[in-house]
C-alpha positions in Angstrom: 151.2 130.9 136.9 149.1 128.8 139.3 146.5 131.6 139.6 146.3 131.8 135.8 145.7 128.1 135.5 143.0 128.2 138.2 141.3 131.1 136.4 141.3 129.3 133.1 139.9 126.2 134.7 137.0 128.2 136.2 136.4 129.8 132.9 136.2 126.4 131.2 133.7 125.1 133.8 131.6 128.3 133.4 131.5 127.7 129.6 130.3 124.2 130.1 127.6 124.9 132.6 126.5 128.4 131.6 126.8 128.5 127.8 124.8 125.9 126.0 124.9 123.1 128.6 122.3 122.2 131.2 122.5 120.4 134.5 122.1 116.7 134.5 118.4 116.9 135.4 117.4 119.7 133.0 115.8 119.1 129.6 116.7 121.8 127.1 114.7 120.1 124.3 111.7 122.0 125.5 113.4 125.4 124.9 112.8 124.8 121.1 110.2 122.0 120.9 106.7 121.7 122.3 106.1 118.9 124.7 103.9 116.0 123.4 103.0 112.6 124.7 104.6 113.3 128.1 103.2 110.0 129.3 106.0 108.3 127.2 108.7 109.7 129.4 111.6 112.0 128.5 112.2 113.2 125.0 115.2 110.9 124.6 113.1 107.8 125.3 111.6 108.2 121.8 113.9 110.5 119.9 117.4 110.0 121.4 119.6 113.1 120.9 121.2 115.0 123.7 118.8 117.0 126.0 121.6 118.8 127.9 122.6 121.3 125.3 121.0 123.9 123.1 123.5 123.6 120.4 121.5 121.9 117.5 124.4 119.9 116.0 125.0 118.3 119.4 121.4 118.1 120.6 120.3 116.5 117.4 123.1 113.9 117.2 121.6 110.5 116.3 118.2 112.1 116.6 115.2 110.0 115.6 112.7 112.1 113.7 109.1 112.2 114.8 107.9 110.3 111.8 110.0 107.3 112.9 108.9 107.4 116.5 105.3 106.4 116.1 106.2 102.8 117.1 106.7 104.0 120.7 103.0 104.8 120.9 100.6 102.0 122.0 98.2 101.1 119.2 99.8 103.5 116.6 97.9 103.2 113.3 101.2 104.1 111.5 102.9 101.0 113.0 99.8 98.9 112.3 99.7 99.8 108.6 103.4 99.1 108.4 103.0 95.7 110.0 100.2 94.8 107.5 102.4 95.9 104.6 105.3 93.7 105.8 102.8 90.8 105.8 101.5 91.6 102.4 104.9 92.0 100.9 106.1 88.8 102.6 109.3 90.4 103.9 109.7 87.5 106.3 110.4 85.2 103.3 114.0 86.6 103.6 114.1 88.6 106.9 113.3 87.9 110.5 111.2 90.7 112.1 109.4 90.6 115.3 111.1 87.3 116.2 109.7 85.5 113.1 111.0 84.9 109.6 113.6 83.2 107.4 117.3 83.9 107.8 118.1 84.3 104.1 119.0 88.0 104.6 119.9 90.2 107.5 117.6 90.1 110.6 115.6 93.2 110.8 115.4 92.7 114.6 119.1 93.6 114.7 118.9 96.4 112.2 118.1 99.2 114.7 121.4 98.4 116.5 123.5 99.1 113.3 121.3 101.4 111.1 119.5 104.7 111.6 115.8 104.8 110.7 116.6 107.0 107.7 119.0 104.3 106.4 116.3 101.7 106.8 114.0 103.9 104.8 116.5 104.2 102.0 117.1 100.5 102.0 113.4 99.9 101.5 112.9 102.5 98.8 116.2 101.7 96.9 116.6 97.9 97.4 119.9 96.1 96.9 120.5 93.3 94.4 118.1 90.3 94.8 115.7 92.3 97.0 112.3 92.9 95.3 111.5 96.5 94.4 108.0 97.0 95.5 108.0 100.7 94.6 106.8 101.7 98.0 106.0 105.4 98.5 108.0 107.3 101.1 104.9 107.4 103.4 104.5 103.6 103.1 108.2 103.0 103.7 108.1 105.2 106.8 105.2 103.1 108.1 107.3 100.0 107.5 110.3 101.4 109.3 108.0 102.0 112.4 106.8 98.4 112.1 110.4 97.2 112.0 111.4 99.2 115.0 108.4 98.0 116.9 109.2 94.4 116.0 112.7 94.8 117.1 111.6 96.2 120.4 109.3 93.3 121.1 111.5 90.5 119.7 113.1 88.1 122.2 116.8 88.6 122.8 118.9 86.4 120.7 120.3 83.4 122.6 123.3 83.1 120.4 124.9 84.9 117.5 123.8 83.7 114.0 126.8 83.3 111.7 126.7 85.5 108.6 127.5 83.7 105.4 128.6 85.8 102.4 128.1 84.5 98.9 130.1 86.3 96.1 128.3 86.6 92.8 130.0 84.6 90.0 127.7 84.4 87.0 130.2 82.5 84.9 130.6 79.7 87.4 126.8 79.5 87.9 125.6 79.3 84.3 125.0 75.6 84.7 123.1 76.0 88.0 119.6 74.5 87.6 117.9 77.6 89.0 119.9 80.0 86.8 119.5 77.7 83.8 115.7 77.0 84.0 114.3 79.9 86.1 116.8 82.7 86.3 115.8 84.4 83.1 112.5 85.5 84.6 113.0 85.0 88.4 115.4 85.8 91.2 115.8 84.2 94.6 117.9 84.0 97.7 118.9 80.5 98.7 120.4 79.3 101.9 123.3 77.4 100.4 124.1 79.3 97.2 123.1 82.9 97.9 121.4 85.0 95.3 120.5 83.3 92.0 118.9 84.5 88.7 118.6 87.9 87.1 115.1 88.1 85.9 112.4 90.5 87.2 109.5 89.5 85.0 108.4 86.7 87.4 107.9 86.8 91.2 110.9 86.6 93.5 111.2 83.0 94.6 113.1 83.5 97.9 111.8 81.2 100.6 109.3 79.6 98.2 108.4 76.6 100.3 108.5 78.4 103.7 105.5 79.4 105.7 106.4 83.0 105.0 106.1 82.9 101.2 102.8 84.3 99.8 100.2 81.6 99.4 99.8 82.1 95.7 99.9 78.5 94.5 96.1 77.9 94.0 93.1 79.2 96.0 95.3 80.5 98.7 97.4 77.4 99.1 101.1 77.2 100.1 103.7 76.2 97.6 105.0 72.7 98.1 107.4 70.4 96.3 104.5 68.5 94.7 102.8 71.8 93.8 105.9 73.1 92.1 106.2 69.8 90.1 102.6 70.2 88.9 103.2 73.9 88.1 106.3 73.3 86.0 104.5 70.6 84.1 101.6 72.8 83.1 101.1 76.2 84.9 97.6 76.8 83.3 96.3 73.6 84.8 96.8 75.3 88.1 96.0 78.8 87.1 94.1 79.2 83.7 95.4 82.7 83.0 99.0 81.9 83.9 101.5 83.5 81.4 104.4 81.2 82.3 105.1 78.4 79.7 105.6 74.7 80.9 109.1 73.8 81.8 110.1 70.3 80.7 112.6 68.9 83.2 114.0 65.4 83.5 113.8 63.8 86.9 117.4 64.5 87.5 117.1 68.1 86.6 114.1 68.5 88.8 115.9 66.9 91.7 118.8 69.3 91.1 116.4 72.3 91.0 114.8 71.2 94.3 118.3 70.8 95.8 118.9 74.5 95.2 116.2 75.3 97.8 118.1 73.0 100.2 116.4 71.9 103.4 113.5 74.1 102.8 112.2 71.7 100.2 112.2 68.9 102.7 110.1 70.7 105.3 106.5 69.4 105.3 103.6 72.0 105.2 102.2 72.6 108.7 
């Protein structure tokens, strides 16, 4: 009985080391894949996976595809284009990426810890409620994923955990909300105190309107401010002659309530 157990044990060890498994220092990725960018280190430095086996389903577990690994290359044009697109789309009006941005939505600097690159791609191309749909192509979205991963790699470590606040949608209760009542037919926006508001898609998304990360679209490349919004609501065409938005007549109390929806953001002075 003891001899049989010993034999089975040796057989098991032989199966691990001789069939499909490599020694701790061996890289079996190169049995199927051509080496590239060796200056970057081992394959797993960029692509993860398991280099000690030639069984694809194990070797490719949590694998990062090559198209998502450009961010590991210094000066990658793919990552640079993605970074510029993040700036153009003003993703930081809601998200933090590269250590900068508002906290109205999940921090993209933490996303790589909880989401695979493919999942980030899907989130960009098929946005959730209250996230703008920019209709990015797959190539553009891949570039943005690389920029997100690069930003996360360079972002400073969080000193403390940021609490996550969940707002449940209740349109019936919010019908008298000043944003929903006066703006929500054409606009949507994430707010710090009340979550997502509005249901319109005709006008721009107003998340982070007064923050430094919102597009400077007020007039001649200027930032939106409280005074600027007051003037805009009174007569949009005075600010932008070809504006299609009609004036919104608000009483002082209604205007104060609307500004209150934006919370502390409305009180921050422009830098």
